[in-house]
N, C-alpha and C positions, 0 to 999 in steps of 0.2 A: 317240603321239608315242615315237619311239627314244630311248633314253639314251645319252649320249655315250659311255660306257664300252663298251658295246655295239658302237656305230658304229666305234669306235677299233679295238676287237678285230678285227671282220672286216676292217676296211681293212687293217690291219698283217699280218694273217695271209695275205691275198690278195697281199701285197706281197713275202712269203717266195719263196725259189728254188722253181720248181715242177719242178725236174730229179728224177728218180727214183734215189735212191740204194739201193745193197744192203741189204736188209733184215736186222738184226742178229738173233740168237736171243735169244727171250724171255729166257732165263737168264741171258743175258750183262750184264755190269755198264753201265748207261747211261753212265757215265763211267769212265775209267781210275783206279784206287784208290779207288772209291766201293763200298760193299756194297748200293746199290740196282740192283736189275734192270731189264730194259727192261719186262718183264711188269708188274712193280710200279709202275714210273713211269706206265705208261700207266694203270692202274688210279688213280692219284693225279690223274692229269690228268682223268680221267672226274669223280672227286670234285670238282676244282676247278671244273670247269664246272657240275657240277649245282648245287653251292652259289652260283655266279655268276648261275644262271637263278633259283633260289628268291629271289635279291634283286630281281631284275627283275619277278618275278612278284608280289612285294610290294608294288612299286610301282604294278603294274598293278591288282590287287586293291583297294588303296587307293583309286585313282583312280574304281574302278567303286562304292565305297562298300561293300565287303565284305572288306576287310583292315583291320587294325588296328595292325599292327606292322611299321615299316620300317627299324629299324636292320639293316643288313647286315654281313656278311663281306667284302664286295669290297674287295680289296687284302690282305685277310687270309688269303687261300686258301692261302698257304703252311702254314699250320699243319694241313692234311692230312698232311706230312712227320713233324710230331710224332705225330700219333696212330700212325702207321705206324710208328714207332720203338719205340713202347709196346706192351703188352699190354691185351688188352679186358678183363682182370680187374684192371687197375689203375685204382682209383677216381680220377674226374677231375671237378674243379671248374673249370667253363669259364666264360671270359670270355664277353661277349654276341656276340662276332663270332666265334664258333668253329662256323659253318655247315659248312667243310670237315673240321675235326676229328672232328665228329659223323657225317658221311657215312662217313668212312673207319673210325671205330669200328663203325659198324653194318656195314659190309662185312666188316670181321673175324669176325663171327659169321653173317653172310650169313642173317639172317631179318628178317621185317618189311619195312615201307616207309618207309624214313627219309624219303624225300620227302615222303610224304603225312603223314608224323608232322609234320614242320615246317610244312607249309602249313595242316593243321587248327589249329595253335598260332597262326598268323598271323591267320585268319579268326575264331579265339575259338569254335571249333567244340566241343560238349559231347563229341564222339567223339575229341578230342585225346587220346593215349593217355597223355600223362604229367599235365598239368594238368585236364585235363578241360574246356577252355575257360576257365580263370581268369586265365591268362597265357601269353605265348608265352617258353617256356623250352626249354633243351637238357637232355633228361634222359630216361633209360630205364635200367631196374633190369638187364635181362639184360646190358647193355654198361657197366654199372657208371659211367655219367655222372650224378651228382647233380646235380638242378635248382638253378640259383642264378638270383636275380635282380639279383644286386649290379651296381651302376653305380660304386660308390666304394670296392671292394676289401673289402667285409665278409664276404666269403668266405674270405678268406685265414686269420683265426684258426681258422676249421672246418677248412681243410686242413691246419693244423699239428696239429690235434686227430686227423683221421683218420690221418696219418702218425706220429703217436705211438701211436694205438691200434692199427696194424698190428704193430707191434714189441712192444707190451706183450701183446697177445693172443698172440703167439707165444712170448712168455716165460711167460706163466702158462698157457698151455693153453687159453684161452678160445675156443670155437668163433666164427669170424669169417665175414663174407661175403667177405673178402678174403684171398688164398692169403698162406701166409707170406713169401714173398719178393716180394711186390707192394710198389709205390711209390705215393704218391699225387702225381697231378700237379693244379696250379693254374695256370690262365692269369689275367692281368690286363693293363690298359694301361698305357701311360706315364703318363697322367694321374693314373690311380689311384695310381701309386707314391708321390704326394706325400701321399696321405691319412695321416693318423696310424693308421688302421688296417691300412694296409700296413707302416708303419715298425715299429708294435707287433710284428705277426705276424711278419716277418722277424727283428725282435731276439731273441723268443721261440725261433723256429726254432733260431739261431746259439747262443743260451744254453744251450738243450737238449743241443744236440749238443757244446757245449763242456763239459758235465757228463760226457760220456761216455755219455749216453743215446741210443739208436737211433732216428733221425728220418727215415726215408727218403722225402723231398719234394723233387719237382722243381716248381719256379716257373718260369713262362715268362711273361716280359714282352713283350707285344706291342707295340712302340713305334712307332707310325705319325706321332710328332710333333705330335699334336694332342689337346686335350682341347676338344671341340666347336670353339671358335674361337679357344680360348686355346693358342699354340704350346710345346710343349716345348723348352728351349734345346737345339741341336743338340749332341749327345755327352753329354748330362746323364746319361742311364741308364747309359750305360757308367762315365763318373766317379762314379757314386752306387754302385754294384754290384761294380764288377771289383775293388774292394781291400777289399770287406768280411771281415773275419776269420771263417773257419768256413763261409763260403758259396762254395763252387766255382762260378767263373764261365764259361758258354760263350756264344758269341755266333755268331750266323748272319745271313745275307742271307734274308729272308723270301721275295724274289722269286726265289730260287735252290733250286729244292725238292730237287734232289740233292744240294747243300750243306747244307741244312737237315737232310734225313734223315740225313746222315752225322754232322753236329753233334749233332742229338737223340739219335740213338743212342749216342754216346759219353757224351753228360752222364745218358742212361737207365741206362747199362751201369755209370757211377761211383756213382751214387746207389744202385743195387740192390746193388753190391759192398760199398760203404763205409757204407751205411746213414746216411748224412749228408746234408743238404740242400745242392742246388745251384739256380742260378739260369741258364737259358737266355734271353739276350737277343735277340729275333728282331726285326729291323729290317724294319717293312713301310710300306706306304702307306695312307692310307685313301681310296678310291674311291666316288664316290657322295654325299659329305658324310656328316653325322654319320647323319642320318636323311632320310625323304621330305620332311620340312617345312623342311630345313635349306637354305639358298641360300647355297653357298659365296663368290659372287661379291661377297657384301655384307663380305667380310674376308679373302678371299684374292686373291692376284694371280694373273693368269691363267696365267703362266709356271710358278707354283708347281703349279698343277692340274695342267698339262701336264706337269710334270716328273714328278708322281704317276703321271700315267696312263703315262707311258714304263716305269713300273717295274711295271706290271700283272702280278702273279705268274702270272695265267693264260696272258697272252699270252708270258712268258718260258718256261712250261714247254712250249707249241704251239712255240715258235721252236727250242727245243732238241732236243725228239722229230723234228722236220722236219731239223733240220742234222744229226741224228744217223743219219736214214734210218728211224727207226721208224714216222714216220707222213709221207705226203705232205700237201700243201696241200689238196686235195680231202678227203682224209680227216679232217684237222683240221676243215674247215668241216662235214662230214658229221656227225661227232661232235658238234658244237656244236650244229648245227640239230636233230638226233634229240634232244638233251638238252632242247632248248627246248620240242620238242613233247611230251615226256614229261611236262616239268614244268607245261606248259598244260593237259594233259588232267586230271592231278592237282588243279591248281588249281580246275578248274570243278569237281570231285567235291568239294573241300572247300568251296567257294563254297556248295554247295547242302545242307551239313549244317546242323542247327541249333544254337543257341546254347544257353546255360543259361537258362531261364526261368522260375526262380523262387527266391525266398529260399531255401527249403529245400535246392534243390540245390545251390547256390551254397555254402553252410554245410556240408554235408554233412561234410566232411573235419574240421572243427571242433567236430563234437559231442563232449561230455563222453561217457566210457563208461558204461553203465548200472550200476545199483547193483549188482544180480546178477554182472556181470562183474568189477568190482571186487572184490567181497567174495569171490568165489571164487577170485581170484588171491592173495590175503592168506595169506603163509605161515604155517604153524602156530607159534605162539610160546606158552611157557608163563607165565602170570602169577607174581606174587610179592608177598607179604604186606609186604614191605618198603616202608617209606614214604619215598620220594623226591621230591627236588625238580625243578623243570622240567629244569633241565640234566642231572640224573642219569637223568630219563625218557628224555631225548634220546640221551644217550649208551649206554643200554642197548639202546633200539632200534636205533641205528647198528649196536651191536656183533651184534643178531641178525640185521639185515639182511646184515650181512658175511658170517656164519654160513650163513645160509640160500641167498645169491644169490653164488655163485663169481664173477660177472661185475661186481660191486659194486665202486665206487670210490669213495673219500672222499679230497676233496683240497682245497686252498685256501691261503691265507696263514696259517703258523703252526699249522696242524692237526695236523701229525704229531709232531715232537720236542717242541714245546711242548706240544700238547694243545689247542690252541686258547688265544686270549686270554683265554676265560672257563672253560677246562678243560672245555668241552662234548664234546671229542674225545678227551680224556685215557685213553690205555692202547690205544686203537684199533690204532694203528701195530704195537705189539708183538703184539696179538691177531691181526692180519691181514697183516701184513708190509708191509715198505715199497714193494712192487708194487702195494699196492692203496691203501694210506692214505699220503700224500706231501705234501708241500709244493710250493708252486709258486712262480712269481716273483711279486712284487708288482706284479701288472697284472691288473685284474679282467676286460678284455677276453681276454686269455690264459687266465683260468680258465673262462671260458663256452666260448672257442672250444674248449679242451680237450674239455670237456663235450659241446658240439655233435658233435665228429669223434667221440669215443668212443662216443656213444650210437646213431651210424650204423654202427658197427663191433663191435657185439656185447656192448657192456659196459652197465651199470647206473651212470652217474655219479651222484653226491651232490656236487656241490662246494659250497663255501662261500665267499658274500661276507662279510668279516669285519664290515662296518657297512653299514647300508641306504644311506648317503651314497655309499659307493663305488661302488654299484650304476650310478649315473648315469654313471659314466665309461665302461661299456659295455653301457648299456641296449640298444644297437642290435642287440646279438649276441642277445638276447632278443626284441626286438619285430622285427627285421628279418630274421633267421635262424631261431630256435629255432620261433616260433609260426608261421611261414610255410611250412616246409619241409612239413608234411602238406597244407596248403592247394594249393601249387603243384604237389603232385606226388598229388594226390588219395589221400593216404594210403600211395601205395607206398614212400615213404621216410619213416622216422621217427628223430627224434632223442630217446628218453627221457631224461630227466633230472629229478632232485628238486633245485631251488636252494634251499639252506639261506641264510637272510639274517639276521643278528642286527639288530633293529630296534627303533624306537621310542625314546622319551624316558624321563625319570625314573630315570636312573642317581643313584645316591648318590655324591657325592666325586668323580666324574669325568664328562667329558661335553664341553659345547660342541657345535655344531651337527653337525660330522662323527662324534659319537658317540653323538648323540641325534636323529639326523633322524627325522621323523615325517611326510614326504610320501611317498605310496604312489600319489598320482594316475596317474603314469606306468605303473604295472603294472594300474589299473583300465581302461583302454581298450584292452587289447592282446587281439584275438581269439585264441580258442583255447588260453588257458592256464588253469591254476587256482591260485587265490592262497588258500592255507591260512594262517590266523592263530589258533593255539591259544594259550590264557591258561592252562587248568590243567594240572597236571603230566599227569594221566591221558589229557587228550586230546592233549598233544602226543607222545606214544607212539603212542597209537593212530592220531592223524592222519597220521603219519610213514608208518606201515604202509600206510595207505590211498592215501598219494600215490604210493608205490613200486609198490604195486598197480597202481595207474590209469596210470602211466607206463608199465610193463610190457605192460599189456592193449592200450592204444592208441597210445603214443606222445605224449600230452599232456603238454607241458613244465609241470610243478608248482613254483610258488615257496612256499617254506615261511617264514613271517617269525617270528621267535623274539623274545619281548620280553626285551631285555636285562636289565632292572630286575626281571624275574621270575625269571632262571635260578636265583637261589639264594635266593629268598625262602622262607621256611619258615611265617612266620605270617600270619595275616590280619587278626585284630582286636587282640589284644594279645601283647606279647612273651612267647614261650612257648607260645602256643597251637597250633603246629603246624598251623595252618587250611590252609595252603597246600602242603601234602604229600599224596602219594597213592600207593597200591600201584601196582606195575607191572600194566598189564591185560593179559590173554590175549587170543590172537587170536579169540576168542569175544565179546570185548568191542570191538566196531568202531565206527567214527565214518563212516558213507558220507558222501561229497560230498554237501553240501545239507542236512546235518542240523545241527540247533541244540540247544545245551544250556540248560535252562531253571532257573534257581535260584528256589525259593520257586512259591507260589501265590496270590499277591497280586490282588486284583481292583480295585484303585483305579488302578493305574498298571502300565505295562509300560516298562521301561528297559532299551533296546536298546543293545548295545555289543559289545566284543571287545577283546583283548589285554590292557594294563593297565587299561583301563576296566572290567575284570569285577570285580576286588578293590576298585576305588575305588567301584564301584557297590553292592557288597556292603556295605560299611561306610556308604556314603550310605543304603541301604534301611534299616541296623538304626536310624540316627538317625530315618528318616522313621516307621519304625514306632512309636518311641516318641512320636511327635508324631499317630498316628493313622492314619496313611497306610499302607495295606499294598501293596507293590510286589513284581513278579517281575521277574527279572533275565533277559535272553535275550542268551546269547552266540552271535552269529553264526557264528564259528569259520570258515565258508568267505566270504570277501571276492569272488572271483571263481570261479565265478558265486555272485551274492547267494542264499541259500535262500529266494525269495521266498513260495513257499508255508508255509513255516513259519512265516517272519515275519509274514504276513498272520494267520495263526492266532493268534500269542500278541498280537497288537495288538488282534484281534477281541475278545479275552479281557477287556479291560479298556476298551478304546475311548480311551484315552489311551495316546501312544506319546512317550516321553523318549528321544532317540537321544545316547548320551553317545559323542563322537567324538574321539578323542586326536590323530589328523591335523588339517590344517590346515582351516579354515572354508570356503574356497575350493577347489573340487577334492578334498575330503576325503570318506571313506566315506559321512557323513550324506546327502551329496546324492543318492546311490545309493539310500541307504534311503527317504528321502522321495519320490524318483522311482517307486520300487516300489511303495510304498504307494498313491501318488495313481494310477498306471496301474492298480492294482486296484482303485480306487474304495473305498479305506478312508474310512468315514464318521468317524471320530475325529477329535479333537484331537492335534495333533502340535507337538513342540517339539525345539530341539536345544541341546545345549553343547558346544563344539569348542575346540580350541586355537587361538590367534590366527593369522592369516596372516603368521606370523614364522619367521625362523630361530631355532633354539633356542640362548640364550645360555650363556656357562660361569657355573657355581655355582648358588647359590639364585636366582640371576635368571631361571633356567629356570623355576622355579615361577611367575613372573609369566606366561607365555604358555602353559603347560599346563593342561588341564582340572584342576579341583580337586573333592574331596568337596563342599567348600562349595558350590561352583558346581552341582553336580548335586542337592543338597538344595533350595535356592531354586528353581532351574527347576522341579523338581517339585512343590515347593508352589504356585508360580505357576501351574502346569500345572492341578493338583486342584482349585485355588480353594479350599482349605480356610479360609481366613481367618488361616491362623498367620502370625506375623511371620517374615520370612527369617531365617536364623540370622547371617550375617555380613555378606553382601552381597545385599541386597535385589535383585530384578529389577523396577525401576521402570519402570512403563509398560506391564508385561505385562497382557495382558487376564484376566480372572478367568473360570473357566468354573467354575460350578456342578458339585458330584460327581453330582447327578441329572440332569444335561443331557443326556439321551439323545438328544433330537431336536434338538439345539442343531447348526448347520451347522457342516461340517469349517473349521478354521482353523489355520493354520501358526503357530505360536509360537515366536519365536528370541530365547533368553535373552541378551543382550548380555554381551560378555566384561567382567569386572571386574578391576582390579588387586587381585592376591592381597597382604593385608595382611602386614607385616614380622613375622616370628617373635615379636619381642617384643611387638607391639601385639597379635597374636592371644593370647598367652598372658596378657596382661593384661586382654583382653575375658573370657577363661574364668573370671579369678579374680574 
């Protein structure tokens, strides 16, 4: 069944004047005053036609059961002129209706088979040269098209980062895949313009430029007036963007390829000359609905659909070429039919290709680099005998990284002038300079967007999120952008970064939920990232070096969770014992991903924990030792992926596992630990103590919902079943397991959370 847009084009072209006009030279401007030549316009028309036939082929492939993606570019083919106005070395982050742009950009380098590339993506073939059959995206490294899956403008913050990095690399002399005079181009739809991600990214762009910092970014809003079925008010995009301070505004009719080329050229020249952001408002139409499953008649009037059809940009270009004498009607029809056949043949080729057929194939781009690769990439570092706190160790490691890696950038809220709210980055700006250590806007989305763009552009970004609770404002930049890039480009594009996050609870004298957030479930289910959670000062430095090496080797995004309450802790058991200090480790003291740290050799109980749980568990273990229970403490250190093999080894050593989890009971780390042990058929007893399923309140009330030493002791005694009376809050109703019950079936014991006694009450009990 023929598509109406196809029939409409053929009918209208056949109705054009058939008289043969004098043929203008290919080098002649296609219109007086335009810089677009006849020859170039003919090429753009061919790209428009090819893009249209790709959309038609996608519908046919779907009907045959061979295709899986029918969101097309029909009505947006005017973006061929935007591509033509740019250079193939200008990094492009494209809207999903950018078939025309992609084909024109590919023509500029005249290599490969872009038609087959797109069709392989549509059929999800493993031969797809960008995603390997994982998703239909526009992307190709040799033409600087960075694959995007965004439908809600989530790629805009990254585009700000790319533009920032182009200029910053030129300033610092850092090798970059983009030329010094390049600009970044980012296209998005009118409906996406309403999303807070777009608003935040554009605000960041103009704010950065207002500060006098170079930001060569061309934003292209392709305005077809619809967000699936929801109309954008007429004139809204112009009203929204034409008066934005610091954002140069250009506009063009997307149905007029000549006018669009000229306006896009002016916009690109302005951005390239002034190194500031601009927006090109491209007025388009949407033909063939939102996607193949979309029935426009359910929500649009027939006359509105017809009006859009009349503004078909492919038809408009054909009409202009015929009226100028560049083509005859028969030649237009001939080119159109020839393109149809060319696409049909390639569609048959694509449909015969094989999809991905195994989990290993699909997940290959997400694999964490091998231990040998990572260790070989760790830069040489001299150790020190000076006893350091956690914060001092991180500071020293960051300084060494900045010294050894010229492309390393440290940035975030308050990290430069103030040195961080906890002093962790103090002195780094003076050491490395303001071009490499700098403060950002108070916007986590912008911080991550800068990191995503910088990582693509030759830098090693080490952004900081000031508090874990603030990460949730921008988590999609990590989940939907950072983690997916290797997956959807089969590793051809990478955005290396180490994201430092001040995390967890137990701060004394300061806090509340937003400064003591203990929820990390949002990180635990993101494929393709590493989550590090050091506790000991020595681990803080060595694990940071490991994360840097891992992301440099493979591009795997690493999240580095820093327990705020341990930043400046010096003592472990008593005041003045300096039990939580450590010398700065050398590069020979390595901490590979997936390795644990074990304290003690007790054979009665394995306490598995991390972060603040380590000093809590160590103090609890001393109390347990006084009662005849010898425990070993296992510091997971790596929360994603979990060190399953080492975990099982330590669990098996005692046959009893108590998981101490300072995150929440639901969605917390303990769930993953239990699942790992059960999957490995661990035959011993298991129990857990966790923080409550609650936000963390202000002041001492926080201690009511966070895990305590007393809870750990009580749960350990209940699990071991030694017959001792619990210390302050017994674990009523918990089954007892005799110490010698090696043959007893596995059971999962959960110590219920108990209200923590008031300070005065606890002191009275001790006296």
